[in-house]
C-alpha positions, 0 to 999 in steps of 0.5 A: 967810877968804872963803867959797870958801877956807872950803869949800876947806879943809874939803871932806870934812866939808862935802860929807859933811854935804851928801850926808847932808841931800841924801839925807834927801829921800826921808824928807820929806813933800814927796817921799813926798806924790808917791806919795800919789795912787797910795797912796790909789788902791792902798789905797782911802784917803781924804784923812783915812785916809791923813793919819791912817796917815802921821800915826801913823807919823810920831808913831811915829818922833818918839817913837823919835828921843830914844832913838835919837838918842843914838847921835850922842853915842856913836859917830863919825859914819861908824859912825852912817852905816853904820847909818842910810843902809842903814835909809833904803834898806830903808825905800824898798825897803819902800815899793816892795814893800809890798802890806798896810797894815801894811807901808806904815805900817812903811815910812813909819815908817822913812822918817820916822825915818831920813830926816827924823829921823836923817840930818838929825840926824847932819848937823846934830849933827856939823857943829855939833861939827866947826865952832865960829867958823864954825858958821853957814857950815858949817851953811849949806853942809850945809843946801844939800843940802835945797835941791839934794834938793828941786830934783832928786830930786822932779822925778826921781822923777816922771818915772821914776814916769810911765815905770816907775811909782811903786813901781819909782821907790821901787826905784830910790831904794833903789838910789841910796841903797845904792850911791851915798849909803852909800859916798860918806858913809862915806868922807867922814866917816871922819875927824872934823875937829879944831880948826886953828891956822888957825881964826878966833877963836871967838865966846865961848859962855858956855853950860855944858854942860846935861844932857838932864835939865836941859833938860827941866826949862828953861822956855826949852826949851819956848818955843824948841819953839814956834818950832822945831815951826812950820815942820815943822807948817806946811810939812809940811801945806802940801806934804802937801795941795798937790794938794788946795789946786791943785785948789780954786784951780782952778791948773794943777798944771804951774805950781804944780810950777814954783814950787818952783824959786823956793823952792830958788833963794831958799832956797840963797841966803838959807841962805849969807847967814844962816850969815854973819849967825850967825857974825857976830851969833849965833843968839840975836840973829836968833831972833825973826825966824825965823817972820816970813817963814813967817807972810807966806807963809802970809798970801799963800797963804791970802788970794790966789786968783790963781796968782801967789800960789804964786809969792810963797808959794814965794819967802817960803817960801824965805826962811823955810826958809833962815833957820829950818833954818840958825838952829835947827841953829846955836843949840843950842850957845849955849844949852845947850852942846855935850857932850851936844848929841846927846842934846839935839838928838834931843829937838828933832828929835823935836818937829819931827817930831811937829809934822809928823805932827800937821799932815797928819792934822789938817788932812785931817779938818778938810777931810773936815769942811768947814772952809776950807783957805785958812782954815786956811793963815791961822790958821798965819800968825796963830800965827807972828806971834804966836810971833815976839813970844814969841821976842823975849821968849825971846832976851833971857832967853837973852842975860841968863843966857848973856852971848852976845857978838856975833863980832868983825869977820872979814876977808874976809866 
């Protein structure tokens, strides 16, 4: 089955998942950081102080995710959406109306919990259940919502905030979530997808259905988390301190902002490619490649002062995001089965959010303490390259115990 035919046959589930990831942009660090300068100015916060507040709020959301994320196993996607989408709208409105640090903290906590956390968790978990043989294709399509959101929402917010102020920009975001996202998503995911006779034969997945208690006792799980946490920690840190890096290098902020388009285009293209590679070879087979593009991206950004390095970094980051986001969405059923996927993925998402919380605060204090920021970026590259070797060993162990086989050739791929 061709990709176009696949999308044509499954529009409501793919678009519903796409919209969940698209509107999750409002809870992502790259979007929230657009208001960082205004927030620091209004509240009189330093880089380190705001980074700490952001880190603690994000850590609190990470601690909430394992329990809250279990609702995806207990309720339909529609019922979950009826809860999490209004909560994201409330979080956006709270950002606009906050006048006290406590309210700001709560707003960031809710944005991180329901934006980066539950919106993405629901989209990935539901899609993994709805599709089996074409899970890679389905997830890669849903993940395009991230690309579209990154390409459209931040630029729109910058233009709106310049005209009506950053607080009014957040109010408009809340209205968009409540009056556009909520009804559209709820309508699209009203019915769960069931297997069809026309679906291709699924690649054999021998992983039994592990319980969450069994997963937390599995050493391989923690090895995999070393890979899962790296993109969130590194990319969040780099985007959170993007203005500082531009000032440090003497770059044009407008030119740097334009480089985001490179990431969006490369990410979108590579996401679709990776989805088909997963369907053909399995996620486990690609595991040890997942951090290599991110490591190379950090080397370019950390070692090259010229402004063109921003575009090289963004291109490699696009490859990294396309590979890591799709792979880490698809690999868990191959390792731990489907029955308890929501509960298990809640732990994984929590770890990713936890990692994204550590980076901005830690790096902010290191910057305040005079530690070279480019040097920190190079250290991130070294970590990615080292963990890639560890993941190679882990993938061999997973194959040995679960006997994941490559998918049979599919005509039309």
